[in-house]
C-alpha positions as CSV (number, residue, x, y, z in Angstrom):
1,M,-66.5,-21.6,19.0
2,S,-65.4,-25.1,19.6
3,H,-66.6,-28.0,17.8
4,A,-67.8,-30.7,20.4
5,Q,-66.3,-34.4,18.7
6,P,-68.6,-37.4,19.3
7,A,-67.9,-39.4,22.5
8,V,-65.3,-42.1,21.0
9,P,-66.6,-45.8,21.9
10,P,-63.2,-47.6,23.7
11,A,-61.7,-50.4,21.2
12,S,-62.8,-53.6,21.8
13,P,-60.1,-56.2,23.1
14,A,-59.4,-58.0,20.0
15,A,-58.8,-54.6,18.2
16,V,-56.8,-53.8,21.2
17,E,-54.8,-57.6,20.9
18,L,-54.5,-57.1,17.0
19,E,-52.8,-53.7,17.4
20,R,-50.5,-55.0,20.4
21,A,-49.5,-58.4,18.1
22,L,-48.8,-55.7,14.7
23,T,-46.8,-53.0,16.8
24,R,-44.5,-56.7,17.8
25,V,-44.0,-57.7,13.7
26,A,-43.7,-54.2,12.7
27,Y,-40.6,-54.2,15.4
28,L,-39.3,-57.3,14.6
29,G,-39.8,-56.5,10.8
30,A,-38.1,-53.2,11.0
31,R,-34.8,-54.3,13.1
32,A,-31.4,-53.6,10.9
33,R,-30.2,-57.6,12.1
34,Q,-33.2,-58.8,10.5
35,H,-32.9,-57.3,7.1
36,D,-28.8,-57.8,7.4
37,R,-29.6,-61.3,7.9
38,L,-32.0,-61.2,4.6
39,I,-29.5,-59.4,2.3
40,T,-26.4,-61.3,3.2
41,V,-27.9,-64.6,2.9
42,A,-29.7,-63.3,-0.7
43,G,-26.5,-61.3,-1.5
44,V,-28.0,-58.2,-2.4
45,P,-26.5,-55.4,-0.6
46,L,-29.4,-52.9,-0.4
47,D,-31.3,-51.1,2.1
48,R,-34.9,-51.6,3.4
49,A,-36.4,-48.9,1.9
50,A,-35.0,-50.0,-1.5
51,V,-35.8,-54.0,-0.8
52,A,-39.4,-52.9,-0.5
53,M,-39.4,-50.5,-3.6
54,L,-38.0,-53.5,-5.6
55,R,-40.3,-56.3,-4.7
56,Q,-43.2,-54.1,-5.3
57,I,-42.3,-53.2,-8.6
58,A,-42.2,-57.0,-9.1
59,D,-45.4,-57.0,-7.9
60,H,-47.1,-54.5,-10.3
61,D,-44.4,-54.2,-12.7
62,P,-44.3,-51.7,-14.5
63,L,-45.7,-48.4,-12.7
64,R,-45.6,-44.7,-13.0
65,P,-43.7,-43.3,-9.9
66,G,-46.8,-42.1,-8.4
67,E,-48.5,-45.2,-8.8
68,L,-45.5,-46.8,-6.8
69,A,-45.6,-43.6,-4.2
70,E,-49.2,-45.0,-3.6
71,V,-48.5,-48.5,-3.1
72,L,-45.6,-47.9,-1.1
73,A,-48.1,-45.4,1.1
74,V,-45.3,-42.9,0.8
75,Q,-44.4,-39.5,-0.6
76,A,-43.5,-39.3,-4.0
77,S,-40.6,-37.7,-3.5
78,H,-39.0,-40.9,-1.6
79,V,-39.8,-42.8,-4.8
80,T,-37.8,-40.5,-7.2
81,R,-34.7,-40.3,-5.0
82,Q,-34.5,-44.3,-4.6
83,V,-35.7,-45.1,-8.0
84,Q,-33.1,-42.8,-8.9
85,R,-30.4,-44.7,-6.8
86,L,-31.6,-47.9,-8.1
87,Q,-31.7,-47.1,-11.5
88,K,-27.9,-46.2,-11.2
89,A,-27.2,-49.6,-9.5
90,G,-28.6,-51.3,-12.7
91,Y,-31.8,-52.8,-10.9
92,V,-34.8,-50.4,-12.2
93,T,-34.9,-48.5,-15.7
94,R,-37.7,-46.3,-16.3
95,V,-39.7,-47.2,-19.9
96,A,-42.2,-45.1,-21.6
97,D,-45.8,-45.3,-20.7
98,P,-48.1,-46.7,-23.9
99,D,-50.6,-44.9,-22.4
100,D,-49.1,-41.3,-22.0
101,S,-46.3,-40.8,-24.5
102,R,-45.3,-38.1,-21.7
103,A,-45.0,-40.4,-18.7
104,R,-42.5,-42.8,-17.9
105,R,-42.8,-46.5,-15.9
106,I,-40.2,-48.0,-13.7
107,R,-39.5,-51.4,-14.4
108,L,-37.4,-54.1,-12.8
109,T,-34.1,-54.8,-15.3
110,P,-32.6,-58.7,-15.2
111,L,-30.1,-57.5,-12.2
112,G,-33.3,-56.5,-10.6
113,E,-35.2,-59.6,-11.5
114,D,-32.5,-61.3,-9.4
115,A,-32.3,-59.4,-6.8
116,V,-36.0,-59.8,-6.0
117,A,-35.8,-63.5,-6.9
118,R,-33.1,-64.1,-4.3
119,L,-34.6,-62.1,-1.8
120,G,-37.7,-63.4,-1.9
121,E,-36.4,-67.5,-1.9
122,A,-34.1,-66.0,1.5
123,G,-37.1,-64.4,2.9
124,A,-39.4,-67.5,2.3
125,R,-36.5,-69.8,3.5
126,G,-36.5,-68.1,6.8
127,M,-40.2,-68.1,7.1
128,Q,-40.5,-71.4,6.3
129,L,-37.7,-72.3,9.3
130,V,-39.2,-70.0,12.1
131,L,-43.3,-71.1,11.1
132,A,-41.9,-75.2,10.6
133,D,-44.5,-76.5,12.6
134,W,-47.1,-74.4,10.9
135,S,-49.6,-76.5,8.6
136,P,-49.7,-75.3,5.1
137,G,-53.6,-74.5,5.9
138,E,-52.3,-72.4,9.1
139,L,-49.9,-70.5,6.5
140,R,-52.6,-69.9,4.0
141,R,-54.8,-68.6,6.2
142,L,-52.2,-66.7,7.8
143,A,-51.1,-65.0,4.3
144,D,-54.4,-64.4,3.2
145,L,-55.4,-62.6,6.2
146,V,-52.6,-60.0,6.5
147,H,-53.0,-59.2,2.7
148,R,-56.6,-58.7,3.3
149,L,-55.4,-56.6,6.2
150,V,-52.9,-54.4,4.0
151,D,-55.1,-53.9,1.9
152,V,-57.8,-52.5,4.1
153,F,-55.5,-50.2,5.6
154,L,-54.0,-49.0,2.2
155,A,-57.6,-48.5,1.1
156,H,-57.8,-46.3,4.2
157,P,-58.2,-42.2,3.4
158,A,-55.3,-41.6,4.5
159,D,-55.6,-37.6,4.5
160,E,-58.7,-38.3,7.2
161,G,-56.4,-39.1,9.9
162,H,-59.2,-38.0,12.4
163,A,-61.0,-41.4,11.7
164,F,-58.5,-42.9,13.8
165,D,-59.6,-39.8,16.3
166,T,-63.2,-39.7,16.6
167,G,-63.6,-43.5,15.9
168,T,-65.6,-42.5,12.7
169,T,-64.8,-43.4,9.1
170,T,-65.1,-41.2,5.9
171,P,-67.2,-42.3,3.1
172,T,-65.7,-43.5,0.2
173,P,-66.7,-41.4,-3.0
């Protein structure tokens, strides 16, 4: 017995264009050359995954590994391996969780804080150069919208992938 899927309405032209634009942005951000330029300017010899992880730890410090995996939308095993590397290199440390003595949280060390500051400064300077003819208001509006977009994607039930296929959404509890 097969289950007929409901007809899926076509995506709006705005949604199509947004998806195309985000694909282009993701491609640009994922280019090795872009990352190499950032870490060279910042003087922080880390791979892209480590940079993303350090920045999230800085934004949410301190986090449990599972919370960090959720924020990064990756598997917990990826976080565990990366945290081990970052800890060995001196960028992060594990500290006791004040809410649960059995659990540990991940916190930046002074070296990690310095790395995040340098990466942020290098990235912001590059962004400022590229977007020099955008007004401060335009930049703020773009940043607000991008943060909102990321929050919506993170809040979407990732395990309900069929929602993208059927055009339906699953209610959140």
